[in-house]
C-alpha positions as CSV (number, residue, x, y, z in Angstrom):
1,M,-43.8,-13.2,-15.5
2,D,-40.4,-12.5,-17.0
3,K,-37.7,-15.3,-17.0
4,I,-35.3,-13.5,-14.6
5,V,-38.0,-12.9,-12.0
6,R,-39.2,-16.4,-12.1
7,N,-35.6,-17.8,-11.8
8,T,-35.0,-15.8,-8.7
9,M,-38.2,-16.4,-6.8
10,L,-38.1,-18.7,-3.8
11,D,-40.9,-21.0,-2.6
12,I,-40.6,-20.7,1.1
13,E,-43.2,-22.6,3.1
14,D,-43.0,-20.8,6.5
15,G,-42.5,-17.3,4.9
16,V,-39.2,-16.6,6.7
17,Y,-36.1,-16.0,4.6
18,A,-32.9,-14.5,5.8
19,I,-29.8,-13.5,4.0
20,P,-26.5,-14.8,5.7
21,H,-24.1,-12.3,7.1
22,S,-21.1,-11.8,4.7
23,E,-17.7,-12.0,6.0
24,H,-16.6,-9.1,3.8
25,P,-17.0,-5.5,4.8
26,K,-19.5,-3.3,2.8
27,V,-17.8,-0.7,0.7
28,K,-19.1,2.6,-0.8
29,V,-18.4,1.4,-4.3
30,R,-19.4,4.7,-6.1
31,A,-17.4,7.0,-3.8
32,L,-14.4,4.6,-4.1
33,Y,-14.6,4.6,-7.9
34,E,-14.8,8.4,-8.1
35,Y,-12.0,8.8,-5.6
36,C,-9.8,6.4,-7.8
37,Q,-10.6,8.3,-10.9
38,S,-9.8,11.7,-9.4
39,K,-6.5,10.4,-8.1
40,G,-5.7,8.6,-11.4
41,I,-5.6,5.2,-9.5
42,F,-6.1,2.2,-11.7
43,S,-7.3,-0.2,-9.0
44,P,-8.6,0.1,-5.3
45,K,-5.9,-2.5,-4.4
46,D,-3.4,0.4,-5.0
47,L,-4.9,2.5,-2.2
48,T,-3.2,2.7,1.2
49,P,-5.1,1.0,4.1
50,E,-5.8,4.6,5.5
51,E,-7.3,5.7,2.1
52,M,-9.4,2.4,1.8
53,R,-10.9,2.9,5.3
54,R,-12.8,6.0,4.3
55,F,-14.9,3.8,2.0
56,V,-15.7,1.0,4.3
57,I,-19.1,1.0,6.0
58,E,-19.0,0.3,9.6
59,E,-21.7,-2.2,11.0
60,G,-24.6,-0.5,12.5
61,K,-24.3,2.7,10.5
């Protein structure tokens, strides 16, 4: 087994594992990157809140 896989495996006795909910919203990264490139924007922090909202994935969708 390769070293990376071995280092990421977990020994869970009861077979139940959950990833905790993140406080940060999920973002459509590729679409955000392509949008910034097309507009000549160096960093997403330079976007307006309205522009950034189009790349945020709402919970339950």
